[in-house]
N, C-alpha and C positions, 0 to 999 in steps of 0.2 A: 504494499499500500504506500503510495507516494504521500509524503507529508505536505501540509499546506505551506504555500510560499508567502512569506510576510511581505506586506506592501512597502515599497520604497518611499512612497509619499502619502501624506494624509489625504483623505478624500476631499476635503474642503480647502480652498485657497484662502488667503488672508491678505488684506490690505495693510502694508507695513510702511511707516515713514522711511524715506531713503536715508535720513540721518541716523536711524537706529540700526542700520546694517553695517556689520563689521567685515570689511573686505579681507580676504586671505592674501591678497597681493596688491602691491602698489603699481599702478599703471604709469608708464613713462609719459612725460609731457609731449614728446614728439609723436605719440600715438595718434593724436588728432589729425596729423598730416598724412596718415596712411590711407591707402585706397580702401581697405576693408572697413576702417572706422567711418570714413565718409559715406560709404555705401550703406552701412548699418544706420547711420544717423539719418540719411535721406529716406530710408525705408520706414523708420520710426516716425519721421515727420509726416509721411504720406499715409501710411496705413496703421501706425501704432505698433506696440510691442506684440509680436506674434507668439513667441515662446517666453513664458513668464520667467522672472528671476527665481532662483532656487536658494532657499535659506534653510538652516537647521531649525527644526520645529520648536526647540526649547531655547528661550532667551537666557542670557547670563544674568548675574545678580544686578547688573545695571540696565537690564531691559533691552540689551542689544542682541540682534540675531546675526549669526555667522553667515556671511554671504558665500555660498558654495559655487554658484555659477551665475554669470550675468554682470561681470565687472564693467565691461565696456558699455552695456546698456544702462547701467546705473550712472556712469559718467555722463552719458548723453542726456539722460533724463534730468540730471542735476543742471547741466548746462542749458537745458530748455526751461529751467525754472520750476520743474515739477517737484513736488514734495513727498509724494507717496506712490506706491505701485503695488499691483496685485502680485503675489508670490506663491510659488509652490513650496510646501513644507516637507522637507526631507526628513525621514525618520532616522537616518544614519548620518553621523558627522563625517561625511566622506566627500572630499573635494573632487573625486573622479566623477565625471558625468558622461552621458552618452555623446554630448557634443565633442568630447575629446576624440571620439572615434569617427566623427563625421567629416568628410572632405568637402571642399567647395564644389558647387555644382559643375559638372563637366560642361564643356562648351556646347555640345550637341543638345544636352538636356536643357540648358538655358535657352537655346534656340526654340526648342519645342514648347517650353513654358511661355515664351514671349509670343509665339505663334498662336498658342491656345488662348492666351489672354486677349489677343487682338481679334481672334475669331468670335469671342464672346462679347465683343463690343467695348472692351476697355480702350480708351484713347491712347494713342502712342505717346502723347505728352505726359500722361499720368504714369505710364510704365517707365518712361525715361526719368521722371522725378523720383520714383520709388527705387530705381536702381542707380541713381546718381550718374546717369549717362545722357548723352546728347540724343536728340530725336533721330538724327541721321544714322547714329549707331544702331538704334532700335530697328530702323527700316532695313539696314544692312543685315542685321541678325535674322530678320524674317525670311530673307532669301539666301540664307547661309548655305543650305544644302541643294540649291538649284544647280543641276548639272553633275551632281555626285551620285554614283551608283549605290544601291542599297547595301551591297556587301562591304563597300568601303566605309559607309556610315556605321555598320555594325562593328567594324574593327576599331573605330575611333570613338564610339559612343560613351565609353567610360573613362576617357582621358581628357586632360586639359590641353586643348589644341589652339594654337594661335589662329585667329580667324583668317589671316592672310594665307595660311597653309591651304585653305580650301580654294583660294584663287589659283594656286599652282596646280592643285588636283583637277580643277575645272578645265585646265588646258590639256589634260591627258584623256585618252580613251579609257573605257571602263576596265578592261583587263590590266592596263598599266596603273590605274588608280588603286586596284586591289593589291598589286605588287608593291606599290609605293607605301600604302598603309601598312602592309605586312612588315616591310622594312623599318618603317618608323616605329612600329610597336616593338619589334625585336630590339631596336637600338634605344628604346625609351627616349626618342627624340622626335618631338612633334612641332618643332619650330618652323617658321616660314623660311628661314635661311636654309635649313636642311632640305626642305621640300622643293625649294626653288633652285638653289645653286648646286644641289647634289642630285636629287631624284629627277627633277624636270630636265636639268641640263644633261643627264645621262640617258634620257629617253630619245630614241631615234625618231625619225619622221613618221614611221608607221605607227608609233605609239601615241602620237600627238593628234589632237583634233584639227589643229591648223599647223602648217609648216612654220618652223621657227625662222625668225629674221636673221640674216647673216650678221655676225659680230666681228668687229675688227680685232685682229690679233695684236695683243700688246706685247712688245718685245721686252725681255728681261735684261736689264742693264747690269754691268759689273757692280755698280753700287748696290743694286737690289740683292745680288748674290752675296756680297760682303755682309750686308745687313742680316740676311737669313742665316748665314754661317755664325755670326755673332750671337744672334738670338738662340740658335741651336746649342751653342756652347754654354750659354747661360742656363738653358733648360736642363742640360746634362749636369751642370754643377749643382743646381737646386735639387735635382733628383738624388745625386750622390749624398748631399747633406741630409736629406730626409731619410735615405736608406741607412745612413750611419747611426742616426739617433732613434730609429723606429723601435729597435729592440728595447732600449732603455725606457723609452716613453711607454711602451706597452707594459713593462714590468711595473713602472710607477703607477700606471692606471689600475692594474690589477690589485696592487697592494692598497692603494687609496680606496678603491671601490669596496674591496673586502673589509677594510676597517670600518667604513661608513655602514655597510650592511650588518656587520656584527654589532655596531652600536644600536641601530634601530631594531635589531632582533632581541635586544634586552627589553623586556616588557616594561620595566620601571622607567628606563630612558625614553622608550617610545611613548609611554603615557605622559611623561613630563613634557616632551616636545609637542605632542598633539594638543595638550591643554594650554601650554604657554607660548609656544612658537609654532603654530600650525603651518605657516608659510615655509619654515625651514624643514619641518617634517615632511611636507608635501614634496619639497625639492629632493630630499633624501630618498623618498620612495620612488621617484622617477629613475633613480640610478639602477634599481633592480632589473627592469626589462632591458635597459640600455646595456647592462653588463652581464646579462645571463649567458651570452655566448662566450664570455671569458671564463666561465666555470666558477665564478665567485659569488653567484647569487644564492641567497638563503631565504627561507620563508619569512615573511614580514607579518608580525602579529596584528591581529585585528584590534 
């Protein structure tokens, strides 16, 4: 008989003042200039908070709730002058959330979402405001897959792909598109430079939809050869330096990681860090999956 699974969150949400939330980490000031922050801020301004903030369900003796997830959202709401927000109440004081396992939406899925929203009558201007993008970019995304064969779309659907890559694929015939996407996936390289300067350039006339324009041949001068030789020598020197110190660096990493993991494997130390320095304890716990391949990971107490 399978035992009952305990709920990770309380069934009811709660409106909590933003000033009564105790963040587990400090956000850097330059975060506001990042693309992800600006897109999130634009989305909140246009459609509000979609995923609620997550706090530990029991406040401390000062009435503060530990903020487990939603630090950037809280910063945005404070900057907008908001004083409170609806929160999910987590039953475990655990900073790990499902958002840590979620990647950003792949390019093709983003295209499909934009196309679906437009089909349902959402104005392009509102989509652009919600995603912090220009209207011209939204219009281009709506036609992103025009001229791309279905098999090529399937190969790229779960990857972040530069939109300009599709411009290069659009110049190839369907069999060559499939070959190019297979090569990009094998090399984990979906950039427009690789698609255009390598794959498209290597495609012969029979694999292109239109014949390529003749290109002038640029002669390589003696100065160019000298510069390339100098750069190659520098790369070789840098590689030799890294190769010489790699062994010592790995030994130091294993020793340091093993020491940290032994520390947090001590229940008294782990409990002290979790109660008094949760941000340090959370950082120490991230060492476990990062160093498990080194053979120094140990069980971390709950």
